[in-house]
A tleap script that builds the chain and sets N, CA, C and O, in Angstrom:
source leaprc.protein.ff14SB
mol = sequence {
  NMET ILE ASP ARG ILE GLU ASN ASN MET ASP
  GLN SER VAL GLY PHE VAL GLU ARG ALA VAL
  ALA ASP THR LYS LYS ALA VAL ASN LEU LEU
  LEU TRP ALA SER ILE LEU LEU PRO PHE PHE
  HIE HIE PHE SER VAL LEU HIE SER ASN SER
  LEU GLY LEU ASP ILE CYS ILE ASN CALA
}
set mol.1.N position { 3.700 9.029 -38.855 }
set mol.1.CA position { 4.580 8.649 -37.768 }
set mol.1.C position { 4.370 9.558 -36.550 }
set mol.1.O position { 4.372 9.089 -35.412 }
set mol.2.N position { 4.193 10.828 -36.794 }
set mol.2.CA position { 3.946 11.775 -35.712 }
set mol.2.C position { 2.655 11.411 -34.986 }
set mol.2.O position { 2.579 11.513 -33.762 }
set mol.3.N position { 1.635 10.984 -35.744 }
set mol.3.CA position { 0.367 10.609 -35.141 }
set mol.3.C position { 0.529 9.424 -34.186 }
set mol.3.O position { -0.091 9.389 -33.123 }
set mol.4.N position { 1.365 8.457 -34.568 }
set mol.4.CA position { 1.587 7.298 -33.702 }
set mol.4.C position { 2.301 7.705 -32.417 }
set mol.4.O position { 1.975 7.211 -31.338 }
set mol.5.N position { 3.270 8.602 -32.532 }
set mol.5.CA position { 3.989 9.081 -31.344 }
set mol.5.C position { 3.022 9.814 -30.413 }
set mol.5.O position { 3.039 9.617 -29.198 }
set mol.6.N position { 2.194 10.650 -30.996 }
set mol.6.CA position { 1.222 11.399 -30.203 }
set mol.6.C position { 0.222 10.449 -29.529 }
set mol.6.O position { -0.140 10.644 -28.369 }
set mol.7.N position { -0.215 9.431 -30.258 }
set mol.7.CA position { -1.138 8.447 -29.700 }
set mol.7.C position { -0.480 7.689 -28.543 }
set mol.7.O position { -1.108 7.467 -27.507 }
set mol.8.N position { 0.789 7.290 -28.722 }
set mol.8.CA position { 1.503 6.598 -27.653 }
set mol.8.C position { 1.671 7.487 -26.425 }
set mol.8.O position { 1.578 7.005 -25.296 }
set mol.9.N position { 1.917 8.768 -26.633 }
set mol.9.CA position { 2.045 9.700 -25.512 }
set mol.9.C position { 0.710 9.822 -24.762 }
set mol.9.O position { 0.682 9.835 -23.531 }
set mol.10.N position { -0.384 9.911 -25.510 }
set mol.10.CA position { -1.696 9.998 -24.875 }
set mol.10.C position { -1.994 8.743 -24.052 }
set mol.10.O position { -2.526 8.833 -22.946 }
set mol.11.N position { -1.650 7.573 -24.599 }
set mol.11.CA position { -1.858 6.328 -23.860 }
set mol.11.C position { -0.989 6.282 -22.611 }
set mol.11.O position { -1.433 5.822 -21.559 }
set mol.12.N position { 0.232 6.751 -22.722 }
set mol.12.CA position { 1.144 6.757 -21.580 }
set mol.12.C position { 0.617 7.653 -20.471 }
set mol.12.O position { 0.691 7.302 -19.293 }
set mol.13.N position { 0.092 8.796 -20.842 }
set mol.13.CA position { -0.486 9.702 -19.845 }
set mol.13.C position { -1.657 9.026 -19.146 }
set mol.13.O position { -1.805 9.142 -17.930 }
set mol.14.N position { -2.472 8.335 -19.891 }
set mol.14.CA position { -3.602 7.620 -19.296 }
set mol.14.C position { -3.153 6.533 -18.332 }
set mol.14.O position { -3.746 6.359 -17.267 }
set mol.15.N position { -2.104 5.797 -18.702 }
set mol.15.CA position { -1.585 4.743 -17.828 }
set mol.15.C position { -1.020 5.325 -16.537 }
set mol.15.O position { -1.218 4.764 -15.459 }
set mol.16.N position { -0.324 6.441 -16.648 }
set mol.16.CA position { 0.260 7.075 -15.458 }
set mol.16.C position { -0.842 7.610 -14.549 }
set mol.16.O position { -0.765 7.463 -13.329 }
set mol.17.N position { -1.854 8.221 -15.128 }
set mol.17.CA position { -2.967 8.729 -14.318 }
set mol.17.C position { -3.667 7.586 -13.585 }
set mol.17.O position { -4.022 7.721 -12.414 }
set mol.18.N position { -3.861 6.470 -14.270 }
set mol.18.CA position { -4.506 5.320 -13.626 }
set mol.18.C position { -3.615 4.743 -12.526 }
set mol.18.O position { -4.107 4.350 -11.468 }
set mol.19.N position { -2.308 4.692 -12.777 }
set mol.19.CA position { -1.376 4.180 -11.767 }
set mol.19.C position { -1.387 5.063 -10.528 }
set mol.19.O position { -1.336 4.552 -9.410 }
set mol.20.N position { -1.451 6.360 -10.702 }
set mol.20.CA position { -1.505 7.277 -9.562 }
set mol.20.C position { -2.776 7.045 -8.759 }
set mol.20.O position { -2.738 6.989 -7.530 }
set mol.21.N position { -3.900 6.910 -9.450 }
set mol.21.CA position { -5.172 6.672 -8.769 }
set mol.21.C position { -5.158 5.333 -8.038 }
set mol.21.O position { -5.628 5.246 -6.904 }
set mol.22.N position { -4.624 4.286 -8.672 }
set mol.22.CA position { -4.552 2.969 -8.029 }
set mol.22.C position { -3.635 2.987 -6.817 }
set mol.22.O position { -3.917 2.334 -5.813 }
set mol.23.N position { -2.537 3.734 -6.906 }
set mol.23.CA position { -1.610 3.830 -5.775 }
set mol.23.C position { -2.265 4.544 -4.605 }
set mol.23.O position { -2.117 4.118 -3.460 }
set mol.24.N position { -2.985 5.622 -4.875 }
set mol.24.CA position { -3.699 6.329 -3.804 }
set mol.24.C position { -4.728 5.416 -3.155 }
set mol.24.O position { -4.886 5.425 -1.934 }
set mol.25.N position { -5.420 4.637 -3.954 }
set mol.25.CA position { -6.415 3.704 -3.432 }
set mol.25.C position { -5.750 2.637 -2.562 }
set mol.25.O position { -6.270 2.285 -1.503 }
set mol.26.N position { -4.607 2.126 -3.006 }
set mol.26.CA position { -3.887 1.108 -2.238 }
set mol.26.C position { -3.398 1.659 -0.904 }
set mol.26.O position { -3.474 0.971 0.113 }
set mol.27.N position { -2.900 2.882 -0.898 }
set mol.27.CA position { -2.445 3.504 0.349 }
set mol.27.C position { -3.614 3.672 1.306 }
set mol.27.O position { -3.478 3.430 2.506 }
set mol.28.N position { -4.751 4.080 0.785 }
set mol.28.CA position { -5.944 4.249 1.611 }
set mol.28.C position { -6.392 2.909 2.202 }
set mol.28.O position { -6.748 2.839 3.379 }
set mol.29.N position { -6.375 1.856 1.397 }
set mol.29.CA position { -6.765 0.538 1.894 }
set mol.29.C position { -5.789 0.025 2.952 }
set mol.29.O position { -6.206 -0.580 3.939 }
set mol.30.N position { -4.499 0.264 2.752 }
set mol.30.CA position { -3.510 -0.140 3.752 }
set mol.30.C position { -3.711 0.616 5.058 }
set mol.30.O position { -3.557 0.045 6.138 }
set mol.31.N position { -4.051 1.890 4.965 }
set mol.31.CA position { -4.316 2.681 6.163 }
set mol.31.C position { -5.491 2.104 6.930 }
set mol.31.O position { -5.409 1.919 8.145 }
set mol.32.N position { -6.585 1.819 6.234 }
set mol.32.CA position { -7.760 1.248 6.892 }
set mol.32.C position { -7.457 -0.135 7.472 }
set mol.32.O position { -7.923 -0.470 8.561 }
set mol.33.N position { -6.687 -0.927 6.751 }
set mol.33.CA position { -6.337 -2.258 7.245 }
set mol.33.C position { -5.510 -2.160 8.517 }
set mol.33.O position { -5.713 -2.946 9.443 }
set mol.34.N position { -4.588 -1.217 8.581 }
set mol.34.CA position { -3.759 -1.079 9.778 }
set mol.34.C position { -4.584 -0.592 10.971 }
set mol.34.O position { -4.234 -0.855 12.122 }
set mol.35.N position { -5.668 0.112 10.695 }
set mol.35.CA position { -6.543 0.574 11.777 }
set mol.35.C position { -7.486 -0.540 12.225 }
set mol.35.O position { -7.667 -0.750 13.425 }
set mol.36.N position { -8.079 -1.246 11.287 }
set mol.36.CA position { -9.125 -2.211 11.607 }
set mol.36.C position { -8.620 -3.607 11.939 }
set mol.36.O position { -9.268 -4.323 12.702 }
set mol.37.N position { -7.487 -4.011 11.390 }
set mol.37.CA position { -7.004 -5.374 11.596 }
set mol.37.C position { -6.763 -5.712 13.062 }
set mol.37.O position { -7.174 -6.787 13.499 }
set mol.38.N position { -6.118 -4.848 13.843 }
set mol.38.CA position { -5.939 -5.185 15.264 }
set mol.38.C position { -7.273 -5.369 15.993 }
set mol.38.O position { -7.383 -6.230 16.866 }
set mol.39.N position { -8.280 -4.576 15.649 }
set mol.39.CA position { -9.591 -4.703 16.280 }
set mol.39.C position { -10.203 -6.066 15.982 }
set mol.39.O position { -10.683 -6.745 16.890 }
set mol.40.N position { -10.189 -6.470 14.710 }
set mol.40.CA position { -10.791 -7.751 14.356 }
set mol.40.C position { -9.991 -8.926 14.897 }
set mol.40.O position { -10.564 -9.960 15.243 }
set mol.41.N position { -8.675 -8.778 14.975 }
set mol.41.CA position { -7.855 -9.836 15.557 }
set mol.41.C position { -8.222 -10.011 17.030 }
set mol.41.O position { -8.383 -11.137 17.503 }
set mol.42.N position { -8.352 -8.904 17.750 }
set mol.42.CA position { -8.716 -8.969 19.164 }
set mol.42.C position { -10.102 -9.598 19.332 }
set mol.42.O position { -10.311 -10.421 20.223 }
set mol.43.N position { -11.036 -9.211 18.482 }
set mol.43.CA position { -12.386 -9.756 18.569 }
set mol.43.C position { -12.393 -11.258 18.291 }
set mol.43.O position { -13.089 -12.009 18.975 }
set mol.44.N position { -11.625 -11.705 17.292 }
set mol.44.CA position { -11.634 -13.125 16.956 }
set mol.44.C position { -11.017 -13.953 18.072 }
set mol.44.O position { -11.461 -15.075 18.316 }
set mol.45.N position { -10.002 -13.427 18.758 }
set mol.45.CA position { -9.406 -14.151 19.875 }
set mol.45.C position { -10.403 -14.263 21.017 }
set mol.45.O position { -10.545 -15.328 21.617 }
set mol.46.N position { -11.093 -13.172 21.319 }
set mol.46.CA position { -12.088 -13.208 22.394 }
set mol.46.C position { -13.227 -14.151 22.045 }
set mol.46.O position { -13.679 -14.927 22.886 }
set mol.47.N position { -13.690 -14.082 20.804 }
set mol.47.CA position { -14.812 -14.918 20.379 }
set mol.47.C position { -14.425 -16.399 20.394 }
set mol.47.O position { -15.206 -17.237 20.844 }
set mol.48.N position { -13.234 -16.723 19.910 }
set mol.48.CA position { -12.785 -18.112 19.886 }
set mol.48.C position { -12.635 -18.658 21.298 }
set mol.48.O position { -12.996 -19.805 21.563 }
set mol.49.N position { -12.109 -17.851 22.200 }
set mol.49.CA position { -11.943 -18.308 23.574 }
set mol.49.C position { -13.286 -18.483 24.273 }
set mol.49.O position { -13.421 -19.359 25.127 }
set mol.50.N position { -14.270 -17.676 23.933 }
set mol.50.CA position { -15.574 -17.813 24.564 }
set mol.50.C position { -16.281 -19.089 24.101 }
set mol.50.O position { -17.201 -19.561 24.770 }
set mol.51.N position { -15.862 -19.649 22.969 }
set mol.51.CA position { -16.439 -20.898 22.491 }
set mol.51.C position { -15.734 -22.113 23.091 }
set mol.51.O position { -16.115 -23.254 22.830 }
set mol.52.N position { -14.712 -21.859 23.888 }
set mol.52.CA position { -13.975 -22.949 24.497 }
set mol.52.C position { -12.902 -23.529 23.607 }
set mol.52.O position { -12.458 -24.655 23.828 }
set mol.53.N position { -12.476 -22.786 22.608 }
set mol.53.CA position { -11.437 -23.260 21.708 }
set mol.53.C position { -10.091 -22.791 22.213 }
set mol.53.O position { -9.940 -21.627 22.585 }
set mol.54.N position { -9.121 -23.668 22.233 }
set mol.54.CA position { -7.763 -23.292 22.593 }
set mol.54.C position { -7.019 -22.906 21.323 }
set mol.54.O position { -6.909 -23.700 20.389 }
set mol.55.N position { -6.510 -21.680 21.299 }
set mol.55.CA position { -5.768 -21.244 20.130 }
set mol.55.C position { -4.410 -20.735 20.584 }
set mol.55.O position { -4.249 -20.244 21.701 }
set mol.56.N position { -3.463 -20.862 19.709 }
set mol.56.CA position { -2.125 -20.381 19.982 }
set mol.56.C position { -1.717 -19.505 18.809 }
set mol.56.O position { -1.629 -19.979 17.676 }
set mol.57.N position { -1.467 -18.231 19.077 }
set mol.57.CA position { -1.091 -17.295 18.028 }
set mol.57.C position { 0.307 -16.799 18.346 }
set mol.57.O position { 0.557 -16.283 19.435 }
set mol.58.N position { 1.212 -16.954 17.401 }
set mol.58.CA position { 2.564 -16.435 17.551 }
set mol.58.C position { 2.573 -14.977 17.107 }
set mol.58.O position { 2.329 -14.667 15.941 }
set mol.59.N position { 2.852 -14.112 18.031 }
set mol.59.CA position { 2.848 -12.691 17.716 }
set mol.59.C position { 4.213 -12.214 17.320 }
set mol.59.O position { 4.391 -11.034 17.020 }
savepdb mol mol.pdb
quit
């Protein structure tokens, strides 16, 4: 019984470590998205207008 408890604790530690790593990765991706998304949005509006397309974006 002690072995099962110890095994469950080891698995729990592994899950928490993975969750911490995934959370850090998600925060990093959100940071990059907040930096790059406005640039690509601006580029797509300019590119679409240069093709003669009328677009309406609700900001």
